[in-house]
PDB file of N, CA, C, O and CB in Angstrom:
ATOM      1  N   MET A   1     161.453  78.714 186.008  1.00  0.00           N
ATOM      2  CA  MET A   1     160.229  78.219 186.597  1.00  0.00           C
ATOM      3  C   MET A   1     160.228  76.699 186.541  1.00  0.00           C
ATOM      4  O   MET A   1     160.565  76.110 185.514  1.00  0.00           O
ATOM      5  CB  MET A   1     158.996  78.800 185.878  1.00  0.00           C
ATOM      6  N   THR A   2     159.860  76.082 187.615  1.00  0.00           N
ATOM      7  CA  THR A   2     159.793  74.626 187.634  1.00  0.00           C
ATOM      8  C   THR A   2     158.410  74.176 187.179  1.00  0.00           C
ATOM      9  O   THR A   2     157.481  74.977 187.075  1.00  0.00           O
ATOM     10  CB  THR A   2     160.112  74.074 189.047  1.00  0.00           C
ATOM     11  N   THR A   3     158.297  72.907 186.917  1.00  0.00           N
ATOM     12  CA  THR A   3     157.015  72.362 186.482  1.00  0.00           C
ATOM     13  C   THR A   3     155.941  72.599 187.537  1.00  0.00           C
ATOM     14  O   THR A   3     154.794  72.911 187.216  1.00  0.00           O
ATOM     15  CB  THR A   3     157.143  70.864 186.184  1.00  0.00           C
ATOM     16  N   GLU A   4     156.328  72.445 188.797  1.00  0.00           N
ATOM     17  CA  GLU A   4     155.369  72.653 189.886  1.00  0.00           C
ATOM     18  C   GLU A   4     154.891  74.101 189.928  1.00  0.00           C
ATOM     19  O   GLU A   4     153.714  74.360 190.180  1.00  0.00           O
ATOM     20  CB  GLU A   4     155.997  72.269 191.232  1.00  0.00           C
ATOM     21  N   ASP A   5     155.803  75.050 189.681  1.00  0.00           N
ATOM     22  CA  ASP A   5     155.424  76.469 189.661  1.00  0.00           C
ATOM     23  C   ASP A   5     154.430  76.750 188.534  1.00  0.00           C
ATOM     24  O   ASP A   5     153.467  77.496 188.712  1.00  0.00           O
ATOM     25  CB  ASP A   5     156.674  77.362 189.499  1.00  0.00           C
ATOM     26  N   ILE A   6     154.677  76.148 187.386  1.00  0.00           N
ATOM     27  CA  ILE A   6     153.799  76.358 186.234  1.00  0.00           C
ATOM     28  C   ILE A   6     152.409  75.801 186.528  1.00  0.00           C
ATOM     29  O   ILE A   6     151.403  76.435 186.208  1.00  0.00           O
ATOM     30  CB  ILE A   6     154.390  75.694 184.968  1.00  0.00           C
ATOM     31  N   ARG A   7     152.353  74.621 187.135  1.00  0.00           N
ATOM     32  CA  ARG A   7     151.061  73.990 187.422  1.00  0.00           C
ATOM     33  C   ARG A   7     150.259  74.752 188.466  1.00  0.00           C
ATOM     34  O   ARG A   7     149.048  74.557 188.572  1.00  0.00           O
ATOM     35  CB  ARG A   7     151.273  72.568 187.889  1.00  0.00           C
ATOM     36  N   ASN A   8     150.898  75.602 189.227  1.00  0.00           N
ATOM     37  CA  ASN A   8     150.198  76.367 190.251  1.00  0.00           C
ATOM     38  C   ASN A   8     149.701  77.716 189.749  1.00  0.00           C
ATOM     39  O   ASN A   8     149.050  78.444 190.498  1.00  0.00           O
ATOM     40  CB  ASN A   8     151.097  76.574 191.433  1.00  0.00           C
ATOM     41  N   THR A   9     149.994  78.065 188.498  1.00  0.00           N
ATOM     42  CA  THR A   9     149.551  79.360 187.982  1.00  0.00           C
ATOM     43  C   THR A   9     148.073  79.299 187.620  1.00  0.00           C
ATOM     44  O   THR A   9     147.538  78.233 187.316  1.00  0.00           O
ATOM     45  CB  THR A   9     150.390  79.779 186.753  1.00  0.00           C
ATOM     46  N   LYS A  10     147.430  80.445 187.657  1.00  0.00           N
ATOM     47  CA  LYS A  10     145.998  80.544 187.343  1.00  0.00           C
ATOM     48  C   LYS A  10     145.747  80.173 185.882  1.00  0.00           C
ATOM     49  O   LYS A  10     144.768  79.499 185.563  1.00  0.00           O
ATOM     50  CB  LYS A  10     145.471  81.974 187.631  1.00  0.00           C
ATOM     51  N   ALA A  11     146.646  80.622 184.995  1.00  0.00           N
ATOM     52  CA  ALA A  11     146.469  80.357 183.565  1.00  0.00           C
ATOM     53  C   ALA A  11     146.523  78.859 183.278  1.00  0.00           C
ATOM     54  O   ALA A  11     145.726  78.348 182.491  1.00  0.00           O
ATOM     55  CB  ALA A  11     147.543  81.092 182.745  1.00  0.00           C
ATOM     56  N   TYR A  12     147.468  78.148 183.919  1.00  0.00           N
ATOM     57  CA  TYR A  12     147.582  76.715 183.680  1.00  0.00           C
ATOM     58  C   TYR A  12     146.363  75.981 184.217  1.00  0.00           C
ATOM     59  O   TYR A  12     145.870  75.051 183.579  1.00  0.00           O
ATOM     60  CB  TYR A  12     148.856  76.164 184.320  1.00  0.00           C
ATOM     61  N   LYS A  13     145.872  76.388 185.381  1.00  0.00           N
ATOM     62  CA  LYS A  13     144.706  75.724 185.963  1.00  0.00           C
ATOM     63  C   LYS A  13     143.484  75.911 185.074  1.00  0.00           C
ATOM     64  O   LYS A  13     142.681  74.992 184.912  1.00  0.00           O
ATOM     65  CB  LYS A  13     144.424  76.265 187.374  1.00  0.00           C
ATOM     66  N   GLU A  14     143.344  77.110 184.495  1.00  0.00           N
ATOM     67  CA  GLU A  14     142.230  77.368 183.583  1.00  0.00           C
ATOM     68  C   GLU A  14     142.380  76.536 182.314  1.00  0.00           C
ATOM     69  O   GLU A  14     141.406  75.974 181.813  1.00  0.00           O
ATOM     70  CB  GLU A  14     142.148  78.869 183.234  1.00  0.00           C
ATOM     71  N   TYR A  15     143.611  76.462 181.796  1.00  0.00           N
ATOM     72  CA  TYR A  15     143.880  75.651 180.603  1.00  0.00           C
ATOM     73  C   TYR A  15     143.563  74.184 180.871  1.00  0.00           C
ATOM     74  O   TYR A  15     142.918  73.523 180.057  1.00  0.00           O
ATOM     75  CB  TYR A  15     145.350  75.806 180.160  1.00  0.00           C
ATOM     76  N   TYR A  16     144.017  73.682 182.009  1.00  0.00           N
ATOM     77  CA  TYR A  16     143.839  72.276 182.335  1.00  0.00           C
ATOM     78  C   TYR A  16     142.360  71.933 182.486  1.00  0.00           C
ATOM     79  O   TYR A  16     141.919  70.872 182.045  1.00  0.00           O
ATOM     80  CB  TYR A  16     144.596  71.927 183.614  1.00  0.00           C
ATOM     81  N   ALA A  17     141.597  72.825 183.105  1.00  0.00           N
ATOM     82  CA  ALA A  17     140.166  72.591 183.277  1.00  0.00           C
ATOM     83  C   ALA A  17     139.464  72.531 181.920  1.00  0.00           C
ATOM     84  O   ALA A  17     138.563  71.717 181.720  1.00  0.00           O
ATOM     85  CB  ALA A  17     139.543  73.692 184.153  1.00  0.00           C
ATOM     86  N   CYS A  18     139.878  73.392 180.993  1.00  0.00           N
ATOM     87  CA  CYS A  18     139.274  73.387 179.651  1.00  0.00           C
ATOM     88  C   CYS A  18     139.714  72.163 178.860  1.00  0.00           C
ATOM     89  O   CYS A  18     138.917  71.567 178.135  1.00  0.00           O
ATOM     90  CB  CYS A  18     139.650  74.668 178.884  1.00  0.00           C
ATOM     91  N   ALA A  19     140.983  71.789 179.000  1.00  0.00           N
ATOM     92  CA  ALA A  19     141.512  70.659 178.246  1.00  0.00           C
ATOM     93  C   ALA A  19     140.878  69.345 178.688  1.00  0.00           C
ATOM     94  O   ALA A  19     140.675  68.450 177.867  1.00  0.00           O
ATOM     95  CB  ALA A  19     143.024  70.586 178.401  1.00  0.00           C
ATOM     96  N   THR A  20     140.566  69.221 179.962  1.00  0.00           N
ATOM     97  CA  THR A  20     139.950  67.997 180.460  1.00  0.00           C
ATOM     98  C   THR A  20     138.426  68.086 180.459  1.00  0.00           C
ATOM     99  O   THR A  20     137.748  67.202 180.981  1.00  0.00           O
ATOM    100  CB  THR A  20     140.448  67.696 181.862  1.00  0.00           C
ATOM    101  N   ARG A  21     137.893  69.154 179.873  1.00  0.00           N
ATOM    102  CA  ARG A  21     136.452  69.399 179.741  1.00  0.00           C
ATOM    103  C   ARG A  21     135.742  69.464 181.090  1.00  0.00           C
ATOM    104  O   ARG A  21     134.568  69.110 181.196  1.00  0.00           O
ATOM    105  CB  ARG A  21     135.821  68.317 178.890  1.00  0.00           C
ATOM    106  N   GLU A  22     136.450  69.912 182.110  1.00  0.00           N
ATOM    107  CA  GLU A  22     135.825  70.114 183.416  1.00  0.00           C
ATOM    108  C   GLU A  22     135.072  71.436 183.444  1.00  0.00           C
ATOM    109  O   GLU A  22     134.099  71.584 184.184  1.00  0.00           O
ATOM    110  CB  GLU A  22     136.879  70.077 184.536  1.00  0.00           C
ATOM    111  N   ALA A  23     135.516  72.395 182.644  1.00  0.00           N
ATOM    112  CA  ALA A  23     134.881  73.708 182.610  1.00  0.00           C
ATOM    113  C   ALA A  23     134.904  74.223 181.180  1.00  0.00           C
ATOM    114  O   ALA A  23     135.790  73.879 180.397  1.00  0.00           O
ATOM    115  CB  ALA A  23     135.591  74.706 183.573  1.00  0.00           C
ATOM    116  N   ALA A  24     133.924  75.048 180.850  1.00  0.00           N
ATOM    117  CA  ALA A  24     133.883  75.668 179.524  1.00  0.00           C
ATOM    118  C   ALA A  24     134.869  76.826 179.499  1.00  0.00           C
ATOM    119  O   ALA A  24     135.039  77.504 180.512  1.00  0.00           O
ATOM    120  CB  ALA A  24     132.441  76.156 179.168  1.00  0.00           C
ATOM    121  N   PRO A  25     135.521  77.071 178.367  1.00  0.00           N
ATOM    122  CA  PRO A  25     136.453  78.201 178.290  1.00  0.00           C
ATOM    123  C   PRO A  25     135.729  79.524 178.465  1.00  0.00           C
ATOM    124  O   PRO A  25     134.607  79.700 177.991  1.00  0.00           O
ATOM    125  CB  PRO A  25     137.200  78.190 176.957  1.00  0.00           C
ATOM    126  N   LYS A  26     136.379  80.443 179.146  1.00  0.00           N
ATOM    127  CA  LYS A  26     135.796  81.763 179.370  1.00  0.00           C
ATOM    128  C   LYS A  26     135.986  82.615 178.122  1.00  0.00           C
ATOM    129  O   LYS A  26     137.019  82.510 177.460  1.00  0.00           O
ATOM    130  CB  LYS A  26     136.434  82.452 180.607  1.00  0.00           C
ATOM    131  N   PRO A  27     135.006  83.460 177.784  1.00  0.00           N
ATOM    132  CA  PRO A  27     135.185  84.344 176.629  1.00  0.00           C
ATOM    133  C   PRO A  27     136.233  85.403 176.926  1.00  0.00           C
ATOM    134  O   PRO A  27     136.429  85.796 178.077  1.00  0.00           O
ATOM    135  CB  PRO A  27     133.853  85.010 176.241  1.00  0.00           C
ATOM    136  N   LYS A  28     136.900  85.858 175.884  1.00  0.00           N
ATOM    137  CA  LYS A  28     137.913  86.900 176.044  1.00  0.00           C
ATOM    138  C   LYS A  28     137.258  88.201 176.475  1.00  0.00           C
ATOM    139  O   LYS A  28     136.050  88.379 176.313  1.00  0.00           O
ATOM    140  CB  LYS A  28     138.703  87.104 174.737  1.00  0.00           C
ATOM    141  N   ALA A  29     138.049  89.102 177.019  1.00  0.00           N
ATOM    142  CA  ALA A  29     137.526  90.376 177.514  1.00  0.00           C
ATOM    143  C   ALA A  29     136.851  91.158 176.394  1.00  0.00           C
ATOM    144  O   ALA A  29     135.815  91.783 176.622  1.00  0.00           O
ATOM    145  CB  ALA A  29     138.651  91.213 178.137  1.00  0.00           C
ATOM    146  N   SER A  30     137.414  91.135 175.191  1.00  0.00           N
ATOM    147  CA  SER A  30     136.822  91.890 174.088  1.00  0.00           C
ATOM    148  C   SER A  30     135.468  91.303 173.700  1.00  0.00           C
ATOM    149  O   SER A  30     134.565  92.045 173.314  1.00  0.00           O
ATOM    150  CB  SER A  30     137.765  91.900 172.873  1.00  0.00           C
ATOM    151  N   ALA A  31     135.314  89.992 173.794  1.00  0.00           N
ATOM    152  CA  ALA A  31     134.035  89.367 173.468  1.00  0.00           C
ATOM    153  C   ALA A  31     133.002  89.686 174.532  1.00  0.00           C
ATOM    154  O   ALA A  31     131.829  89.895 174.222  1.00  0.00           O
ATOM    155  CB  ALA A  31     134.194  87.850 173.322  1.00  0.00           C
ATOM    156  N   ARG A  32     133.434  89.726 175.788  1.00  0.00           N
ATOM    157  CA  ARG A  32     132.506  90.058 176.863  1.00  0.00           C
ATOM    158  C   ARG A  32     132.022  91.493 176.737  1.00  0.00           C
ATOM    159  O   ARG A  32     130.860  91.789 177.013  1.00  0.00           O
ATOM    160  CB  ARG A  32     133.164  89.841 178.225  1.00  0.00           C
ATOM    161  N   LYS A  33     132.917  92.387 176.318  1.00  0.00           N
ATOM    162  CA  LYS A  33     132.564  93.797 176.166  1.00  0.00           C
ATOM    163  C   LYS A  33     131.536  93.975 175.050  1.00  0.00           C
ATOM    164  O   LYS A  33     130.605  94.768 175.186  1.00  0.00           O
ATOM    165  CB  LYS A  33     133.821  94.641 175.876  1.00  0.00           C
ATOM    166  N   ASN A  34     131.697  93.247 173.956  1.00  0.00           N
ATOM    167  CA  ASN A  34     130.832  93.410 172.794  1.00  0.00           C
ATOM    168  C   ASN A  34     129.506  92.680 172.932  1.00  0.00           C
ATOM    169  O   ASN A  34     128.640  92.827 172.070  1.00  0.00           O
ATOM    170  CB  ASN A  34     131.539  92.930 171.565  1.00  0.00           C
ATOM    171  N   LYS A  35     129.322  91.901 173.986  1.00  0.00           N
ATOM    172  CA  LYS A  35     128.082  91.163 174.152  1.00  0.00           C
ATOM    173  C   LYS A  35     126.944  92.039 174.635  1.00  0.00           C
ATOM    174  O   LYS A  35     125.849  91.526 174.864  1.00  0.00           O
ATOM    175  CB  LYS A  35     128.285  90.031 175.106  1.00  0.00           C
ATOM    176  N   GLY A  36     127.151  93.335 174.801  1.00  0.00           N
ATOM    177  CA  GLY A  36     126.169  94.256 175.373  1.00  0.00           C
ATOM    178  C   GLY A  36     124.850  94.273 174.632  1.00  0.00           C
ATOM    179  O   GLY A  36     124.571  93.387 173.824  1.00  0.00           O
ATOM    180  N   GLY A  37     124.049  95.270 174.904  1.00  0.00           N
ATOM    181  CA  GLY A  37     122.717  95.384 174.319  1.00  0.00           C
ATOM    182  C   GLY A  37     122.749  95.590 172.821  1.00  0.00           C
ATOM    183  O   GLY A  37     123.804  95.780 172.217  1.00  0.00           O
ATOM    184  N   SER A  38     121.563  95.546 172.240  1.00  0.00           N
ATOM    185  CA  SER A  38     121.475  95.681 170.793  1.00  0.00           C
ATOM    186  C   SER A  38     121.696  97.114 170.330  1.00  0.00           C
ATOM    187  O   SER A  38     121.882  97.356 169.137  1.00  0.00           O
ATOM    188  CB  SER A  38     120.134  95.193 170.312  1.00  0.00           C
ATOM    189  N   ALA A  39     121.677  98.067 171.257  1.00  0.00           N
ATOM    190  CA  ALA A  39     121.874  99.466 170.880  1.00  0.00           C
ATOM    191  C   ALA A  39     123.288  99.698 170.354  1.00  0.00           C
ATOM    192  O   ALA A  39     123.513 100.584 169.530  1.00  0.00           O
ATOM    193  CB  ALA A  39     121.599 100.386 172.077  1.00  0.00           C
ATOM    194  N   SER A  40     124.240  98.895 170.835  1.00  0.00           N
ATOM    195  CA  SER A  40     125.617  99.105 170.413  1.00  0.00           C
ATOM    196  C   SER A  40     125.999  98.235 169.221  1.00  0.00           C
ATOM    197  O   SER A  40     127.109  98.353 168.703  1.00  0.00           O
ATOM    198  CB  SER A  40     126.553  98.833 171.562  1.00  0.00           C
ATOM    199  N   SER A  41     125.096  97.363 168.782  1.00  0.00           N
ATOM    200  CA  SER A  41     125.449  96.480 167.681  1.00  0.00           C
ATOM    201  C   SER A  41     125.343  97.222 166.355  1.00  0.00           C
ATOM    202  O   SER A  41     124.563  98.163 166.209  1.00  0.00           O
ATOM    203  CB  SER A  41     124.549  95.237 167.676  1.00  0.00           C
ATOM    204  N   THR A  42     126.126  96.786 165.415  1.00  0.00           N
ATOM    205  CA  THR A  42     126.087  97.382 164.083  1.00  0.00           C
ATOM    206  C   THR A  42     125.634  96.324 163.096  1.00  0.00           C
ATOM    207  O   THR A  42     125.852  95.131 163.310  1.00  0.00           O
ATOM    208  CB  THR A  42     127.472  97.964 163.679  1.00  0.00           C
ATOM    209  N   THR A  43     125.016  96.753 162.033  1.00  0.00           N
ATOM    210  CA  THR A  43     124.582  95.808 161.015  1.00  0.00           C
ATOM    211  C   THR A  43     125.753  95.539 160.084  1.00  0.00           C
ATOM    212  O   THR A  43     126.505  96.458 159.758  1.00  0.00           O
ATOM    213  CB  THR A  43     123.349  96.346 160.226  1.00  0.00           C
ATOM    214  N   PRO A  44     125.918  94.307 159.657  1.00  0.00           N
ATOM    215  CA  PRO A  44     127.026  94.009 158.758  1.00  0.00           C
ATOM    216  C   PRO A  44     126.820  94.686 157.409  1.00  0.00           C
ATOM    217  O   PRO A  44     125.698  94.759 156.907  1.00  0.00           O
ATOM    218  CB  PRO A  44     127.179  92.494 158.575  1.00  0.00           C
ATOM    219  N   SER A  45     127.882  95.167 156.839  1.00  0.00           N
ATOM    220  CA  SER A  45     127.773  95.838 155.548  1.00  0.00           C
ATOM    221  C   SER A  45     127.552  94.801 154.458  1.00  0.00           C
ATOM    222  O   SER A  45     128.110  93.705 154.505  1.00  0.00           O
ATOM    223  CB  SER A  45     129.035  96.683 155.251  1.00  0.00           C
ATOM    224  N   THR A  46     126.741  95.156 153.485  1.00  0.00           N
ATOM    225  CA  THR A  46     126.468  94.239 152.390  1.00  0.00           C
ATOM    226  C   THR A  46     127.444  94.532 151.261  1.00  0.00           C
ATOM    227  O   THR A  46     127.652  95.690 150.899  1.00  0.00           O
ATOM    228  CB  THR A  46     124.994  94.361 151.904  1.00  0.00           C
ATOM    229  N   PRO A  47     128.032  93.503 150.715  1.00  0.00           N
ATOM    230  CA  PRO A  47     128.979  93.739 149.625  1.00  0.00           C
ATOM    231  C   PRO A  47     128.260  94.221 148.370  1.00  0.00           C
ATOM    232  O   PRO A  47     127.165  93.754 148.057  1.00  0.00           O
ATOM    233  CB  PRO A  47     129.772  92.463 149.319  1.00  0.00           C
ATOM    234  N   ILE A  48     128.864  95.132 147.671  1.00  0.00           N
ATOM    235  CA  ILE A  48     128.290  95.685 146.445  1.00  0.00           C
ATOM    236  C   ILE A  48     128.849  94.881 145.272  1.00  0.00           C
ATOM    237  O   ILE A  48     130.062  94.773 145.090  1.00  0.00           O
ATOM    238  CB  ILE A  48     128.615  97.224 146.295  1.00  0.00           C
ATOM    239  N   ALA A  49     127.949  94.331 144.495  1.00  0.00           N
ATOM    240  CA  ALA A  49     128.369  93.523 143.361  1.00  0.00           C
ATOM    241  C   ALA A  49     128.832  94.431 142.230  1.00  0.00           C
ATOM    242  O   ALA A  49     128.092  95.308 141.784  1.00  0.00           O
ATOM    243  CB  ALA A  49     127.226  92.603 142.887  1.00  0.00           C
ATOM    244  N   THR A  50     130.038  94.221 141.779  1.00  0.00           N
ATOM    245  CA  THR A  50     130.556  94.990 140.651  1.00  0.00           C
ATOM    246  C   THR A  50     130.744  94.030 139.487  1.00  0.00           C
ATOM    247  O   THR A  50     131.258  92.926 139.671  1.00  0.00           O
ATOM    248  CB  THR A  50     131.901  95.718 141.013  1.00  0.00           C
ATOM    249  N   PRO A  51     130.339  94.431 138.312  1.00  0.00           N
ATOM    250  CA  PRO A  51     130.513  93.534 137.169  1.00  0.00           C
ATOM    251  C   PRO A  51     131.997  93.360 136.845  1.00  0.00           C
ATOM    252  O   PRO A  51     132.778  94.311 136.887  1.00  0.00           O
ATOM    253  CB  PRO A  51     129.756  94.074 135.937  1.00  0.00           C
ATOM    254  N   THR A  52     132.351  92.145 136.527  1.00  0.00           N
ATOM    255  CA  THR A  52     133.743  91.891 136.172  1.00  0.00           C
ATOM    256  C   THR A  52     133.932  92.195 134.694  1.00  0.00           C
ATOM    257  O   THR A  52     133.128  91.771 133.864  1.00  0.00           O
ATOM    258  CB  THR A  52     134.150  90.422 136.496  1.00  0.00           C
ATOM    259  N   PRO A  53     134.975  92.917 134.363  1.00  0.00           N
ATOM    260  CA  PRO A  53     135.198  93.249 132.951  1.00  0.00           C
ATOM    261  C   PRO A  53     135.578  91.994 132.162  1.00  0.00           C
ATOM    262  O   PRO A  53     136.365  91.166 132.621  1.00  0.00           O
ATOM    263  CB  PRO A  53     136.304  94.325 132.813  1.00  0.00           C
ATOM    264  N   THR A  54     135.007  91.876 130.981  1.00  0.00           N
ATOM    265  CA  THR A  54     135.333  90.748 130.115  1.00  0.00           C
ATOM    266  C   THR A  54     136.006  91.286 128.863  1.00  0.00           C
ATOM    267  O   THR A  54     135.668  92.364 128.373  1.00  0.00           O
ATOM    268  CB  THR A  54     134.060  89.917 129.756  1.00  0.00           C
ATOM    269  N   THR A  55     136.938  90.541 128.366  1.00  0.00           N
ATOM    270  CA  THR A  55     137.625  90.944 127.133  1.00  0.00           C
ATOM    271  C   THR A  55     137.366  89.878 126.079  1.00  0.00           C
ATOM    272  O   THR A  55     137.482  88.682 126.345  1.00  0.00           O
ATOM    273  CB  THR A  55     139.170  91.142 127.370  1.00  0.00           C
ATOM    274  N   ASN A  56     137.024  90.315 124.908  1.00  0.00           N
ATOM    275  CA  ASN A  56     136.805  89.402 123.796  1.00  0.00           C
ATOM    276  C   ASN A  56     138.054  89.390 122.933  1.00  0.00           C
ATOM    277  O   ASN A  56     138.531  90.429 122.475  1.00  0.00           O
ATOM    278  CB  ASN A  56     135.553  89.809 122.964  1.00  0.00           C
ATOM    279  N   VAL A  57     138.563  88.196 122.727  1.00  0.00           N
ATOM    280  CA  VAL A  57     139.748  88.053 121.889  1.00  0.00           C
ATOM    281  C   VAL A  57     139.270  87.641 120.500  1.00  0.00           C
ATOM    282  O   VAL A  57     138.631  86.603 120.328  1.00  0.00           O
ATOM    283  CB  VAL A  57     140.765  87.002 122.488  1.00  0.00           C
ATOM    284  N   VAL A  58     139.590  88.473 119.517  1.00  0.00           N
ATOM    285  CA  VAL A  58     139.194  88.189 118.139  1.00  0.00           C
ATOM    286  C   VAL A  58     140.450  87.782 117.381  1.00  0.00           C
ATOM    287  O   VAL A  58     141.447  88.503 117.363  1.00  0.00           O
ATOM    288  CB  VAL A  58     138.491  89.432 117.463  1.00  0.00           C
ATOM    289  N   ALA A  59     140.379  86.619 116.761  1.00  0.00           N
ATOM    290  CA  ALA A  59     141.525  86.124 116.011  1.00  0.00           C
ATOM    291  C   ALA A  59     141.667  86.919 114.711  1.00  0.00           C
ATOM    292  O   ALA A  59     140.676  87.229 114.049  1.00  0.00           O
ATOM    293  CB  ALA A  59     141.376  84.607 115.716  1.00  0.00           C
ATOM    294  N   ALA A  60     142.895  87.238 114.363  1.00  0.00           N
ATOM    295  CA  ALA A  60     143.152  87.969 113.119  1.00  0.00           C
ATOM    296  C   ALA A  60     142.931  87.022 111.939  1.00  0.00           C
ATOM    297  O   ALA A  60     143.298  85.849 112.007  1.00  0.00           O
ATOM    298  CB  ALA A  60     144.608  88.558 113.098  1.00  0.00           C
ATOM    299  N   PRO A  61     142.326  87.532 110.850  1.00  0.00           N
ATOM    300  CA  PRO A  61     142.100  86.659 109.685  1.00  0.00           C
ATOM    301  C   PRO A  61     143.433  86.230 109.062  1.00  0.00           C
ATOM    302  O   PRO A  61     144.383  87.007 108.976  1.00  0.00           O
ATOM    303  CB  PRO A  61     141.225  87.382 108.625  1.00  0.00           C
ATOM    304  N   ARG A  62     143.465  84.997 108.642  1.00  0.00           N
ATOM    305  CA  ARG A  62     144.692  84.473 108.022  1.00  0.00           C
ATOM    306  C   ARG A  62     144.765  84.914 106.564  1.00  0.00           C
ATOM    307  O   ARG A  62     143.759  84.907 105.854  1.00  0.00           O
ATOM    308  CB  ARG A  62     144.746  82.921 108.122  1.00  0.00           C
ATOM    309  N   LEU A  63     145.921  85.283 106.140  1.00  0.00           N
ATOM    310  CA  LEU A  63     146.100  85.727 104.755  1.00  0.00           C
ATOM    311  C   LEU A  63     146.639  84.647 103.879  1.00  0.00           C
ATOM    312  O   LEU A  63     146.844  84.865 102.685  1.00  0.00           O
ATOM    313  CB  LEU A  63     147.008  86.906 104.693  1.00  0.00           C
TER     314      LEU A  63
END
C-alpha cells in the first residue's frame, strides 16, 4: 500500500479528523449498544469488606 492509498482509507480519514480536532471520535460499537435505556443497565456490585487476619508475634522469654 502506498502512502496515498493509506490516506484515502476511511479509517485514516477518521483518525486524521480526530487528531486535528476537526471531529469528535465516534464511540465504539459496544459502547453504542450499551447506551440503551435504563431497563438494561445493571447496578454495580458493592465490594464486601472482609477483615484482614492479624498475627501477634510474641517474643520468647530470654533465659
